[in-house]
C-alpha positions in Angstrom: -22.3 1.3 -32.7 -25.3 3.4 -31.8 -25.5 7.0 -30.7 -28.2 8.7 -28.6 -29.1 12.3 -27.9 -26.4 15.0 -27.4 -25.5 16.7 -24.1 -23.0 19.5 -24.8 -22.1 19.7 -21.1 -20.4 16.3 -21.1 -16.6 15.7 -21.3 -15.1 14.0 -24.3 -15.7 10.6 -22.7 -17.9 9.8 -19.7 -18.4 6.5 -18.0 -21.4 6.2 -15.7 -21.9 3.1 -13.6 -20.0 0.9 -16.0 -19.9 -2.8 -15.0 -18.5 -5.9 -16.6 -18.7 -9.6 -15.7 -16.8 -12.6 -16.9 -19.1 -15.4 -15.8 -19.6 -15.1 -12.0 -16.5 -12.8 -11.7 -17.4 -9.1 -11.5 -14.4 -7.4 -13.1 -15.9 -3.9 -13.1 -18.4 -2.5 -10.7 -20.1 1.0 -10.9 -17.2 2.7 -12.7 -17.7 6.5 -13.0 -15.0 8.4 -14.8 -14.7 11.5 -17.0 -11.9 11.9 -19.6 -11.7 15.6 -20.6 -10.2 16.6 -23.9 -6.7 18.2 -23.8 -5.8 16.7 -20.5 -3.7 13.7 -19.3 -5.6 11.3 -17.1 -3.6 8.7 -15.3 -5.3 5.4 -14.5 -3.6 3.7 -11.6 -4.3 0.5 -9.7 -2.7 -2.7 -8.4 -2.6 -5.9 -10.5 -6.2 -7.2 -10.8 -7.8 -3.8 -10.1 -9.6 -3.8 -13.4 -7.5 -1.3 -15.5 -7.0 -3.7 -18.4 -10.7 -4.6 -18.5 -11.7 -1.0 -18.4 -9.5 0.1 -21.3 -10.7 -2.9 -23.3 -14.3 -1.8 -22.7 -13.3 1.8 -23.9 -11.5 0.3 -26.9 -14.5 -1.8 -28.0 -12.8 -5.2 -27.2 -15.3 -6.0 -24.4 -18.9 -5.0 -24.3 -20.1 -3.5 -21.0 -22.8 -5.3 -19.1 -24.1 -2.4 -17.1 -24.0 1.4 -17.0 -23.5 3.8 -19.9 -20.7 5.4 -21.9 -21.0 8.9 -23.4 -18.8 10.3 -26.2 -19.0 14.1 -26.7 -22.3 14.0 -24.8 -23.8 11.2 -26.9 -24.5 7.8 -25.4 -22.5 5.1 -27.3 -22.6 1.3 -27.5 -19.3 -0.1 -28.7 -19.5 -3.6 -30.4 -16.0 -3.8 -31.8 -12.6 -2.0 -31.8 -13.6 -0.5 -35.2 -16.5 1.3 -33.5 -14.0 2.9 -31.0 -11.6 3.7 -33.8 -14.3 5.3 -35.9 -15.1 7.6 -33.0 -11.5 8.6 -32.6 -10.4 6.4 -29.8 -6.9 4.9 -30.4 -5.2 2.4 -28.0 -1.4 1.9 -27.9 -0.8 -1.3 -26.1 2.4 -2.2 -24.3 3.6 -4.5 -27.1 3.0 -1.5 -29.6 2.0 -4.0 -32.4 4.8 -2.7 -34.7 6.5 -4.8 -37.5 10.2 -4.7 -36.9 11.1 -5.6 -40.5 9.1 -2.7 -42.0 10.3 0.9 -42.0 8.6 3.8 -40.1 6.4 4.9 -43.0 5.2 1.4 -43.7 4.3 0.9 -40.0 2.4 4.2 -39.8 0.3 3.3 -42.8 0.1 -0.5 -42.2 -3.4 -1.7 -43.2 -4.5 1.6 -44.7 -1.8 2.2 -47.4 -2.4 5.0 -49.9 -2.5 4.2 -53.6 -2.3 6.2 -56.8 -2.8 4.7 -60.2 -3.0 1.3 -58.7 0.4 1.6 -57.0 1.4 2.6 -53.5 1.6 6.3 -53.2 5.0 6.3 -51.4 5.6 10.0 -51.7 2.3 11.1 -50.1 2.7 8.5 -47.3 6.3 9.6 -46.7 5.4 13.3 -46.5 2.4 12.6 -44.3 4.4 10.5 -41.9 7.2 13.1 -41.8 4.7 15.9 -41.0 3.1 13.9 -38.2 6.4 13.2 -36.5 7.4 16.8 -36.9 4.1 18.0 -35.4 4.8 15.7 -32.4 8.4 17.0 -32.4 9.9 13.6 -32.8 13.3 14.5 -34.1 15.6 11.7 -32.9 15.0 9.2 -35.7 17.7 9.1 -38.3 15.3 8.5 -41.3 11.7 7.7 -41.6 12.8 4.9 -43.9 14.8 3.0 -41.3 13.4 -0.3 -40.0 11.4 0.0 -36.8 13.5 -2.9 -35.4 16.5 -0.5 -35.3 14.7 2.1 -33.1 15.1 2.6 -29.4 12.2 1.9 -27.1 11.3 5.6 -26.8 11.4 6.0 -30.6 9.2 2.9 -31.1 6.6 4.3 -28.7 6.7 7.6 -30.6 6.0 5.8 -33.9 3.1 3.9 -32.4 1.6 7.1 -31.0 2.2 8.9 -34.3 0.3 6.1 -36.1 -2.7 6.7 -33.8 -2.6 10.4 -34.4 -2.6 9.8 -38.2 -6.0 8.1 -37.7 -7.4 11.4 -36.4 -7.5 10.2 -32.9 -9.3 12.5 -30.4 -8.4 10.2 -27.5 -5.2 8.1 -27.1 -5.0 5.3 -24.5 -1.4 4.4 -23.6 -0.8 1.1 -21.7 2.4 1.3 -19.6 4.2 3.6 -22.2 7.4 4.0 -20.2 7.8 0.3 -19.0 11.4 -0.9 -19.4 12.6 2.4 -20.9 15.8 4.2 -19.8 15.8 7.7 -18.3 16.3 9.5 -21.7 13.8 7.4 -23.5 11.2 7.8 -20.7 11.6 11.6 -20.9 11.0 11.4 -24.6 7.8 9.6 -24.1 6.6 11.9 -21.3 7.3 14.9 -23.6 5.3 13.2 -26.3 2.3 12.7 -24.0 2.4 16.4 -23.0 2.4 17.4 -26.7 -0.7 15.2 -27.3 -2.6 17.2 -24.6 -1.3 20.5 -26.2 -3.1 19.4 -29.4 -6.4 19.1 -27.4 -6.2 15.3 -27.5 -7.4 13.4 -24.5 -4.8 11.0 -23.1 -5.5 8.1 -20.7 -2.3 6.7 -19.4 -2.1 3.4 -17.5 1.1 3.2 -15.5 2.6 1.7 -12.3 5.4 4.4 -12.3 4.2 7.1 -9.9 7.2 9.3 -10.7 6.2 9.4 -14.4 2.5 9.9 -13.5 3.2 12.9 -11.3 5.4 14.3 -14.0 2.8 14.2 -16.8 -0.7 13.8 -15.5 -3.3 16.5 -15.0 -5.8 14.2 -13.3 -5.5 10.9 -11.4 -8.0 8.1 -11.1 -7.2 5.2 -8.8 -8.9 1.8 -9.2 -9.4 -0.8 -6.5 -11.2 -4.1 -6.9 -13.0 -3.1 -10.1 -14.2 0.4 -9.2 -12.8 3.9 -9.0 -11.6 4.5 -5.4 -10.8 8.2 -6.0 -10.4 10.6 -8.9 -9.4 14.3 -9.1 -6.7 16.8 -10.1 -3.2 15.6 -9.6 -2.4 18.2 -6.9 -5.0 16.6 -4.6 -2.9 13.4 -4.4 0.6 12.4 -3.2 2.5 9.2 -3.5 1.4 8.0 -0.1 -2.3 8.6 -0.7 -2.1 6.8 -4.1 -0.4 3.8 -2.6 -3.0 3.6 0.1 -5.9 3.9 -2.4 -4.3 1.2 -4.6 -3.8 -1.3 -1.8 -6.9 -0.6 0.5 -9.3 1.5 -1.6 -9.3 4.3 0.9 -6.9 6.9 2.2 -7.0 9.2 5.2 -5.3 11.9 3.0 -7.9 11.8 0.2 -11.6 11.2 0.2 -13.4 9.2 -2.5 -14.2 12.3 -4.4 -10.5 13.0 -4.9 -10.5 16.0 -2.6 -7.5 16.5 -0.3 -8.3 16.5 3.4 -4.9 17.9 4.5 
């Protein structure tokens, strides 16, 4: 990973003209997108619009072929997921990557366990895990020593997010965080997303659920055929304009700058 000169006027993350090819297929084309700190940005788009490719570029899984990425005003070049993690970018994928046979504490420290006198420092890890969950107001788990496999979908999502926060994340990417959850569990996750923003963490949410998006997002970005069709504050969009942008790339209700024409 390399950094270039600082521009303090930049948002937390800025993408400028980002492009990505897989052989002759152009998956991303001229993507311009700002991700401010302390706000929830919803990334929407139909299947094949480029959402997954974009978040993999931001996460360091794919290297971009064109354009530039800026982190806190500095140009960055990500070569691996570790580069993104070192900056403070954490990604929680839909499968959550949790180990069902391990308890909550073990999952939150998996791969970076604390040791003391050549032994696992269970007390420090337990206190740290408990404080992180309390800070996020995750109060529904019976015990932080219960196996993750015994948790509900919403609780599992909370543990995965808490694990990202413990890595001092400044930006959290959530891939379909409410998929296949019930009403109560969905509300738990939406509340958790709002609390991340309250802690001045930038949140990028990928979702197909427009009801959830409208409930939690501050800003909306709609992708169409590998580029950003429109981006702007949530109140400049409605469900109809979002669907039009997702399916055609344009909307008579919203222009490409995200400004309402009503």
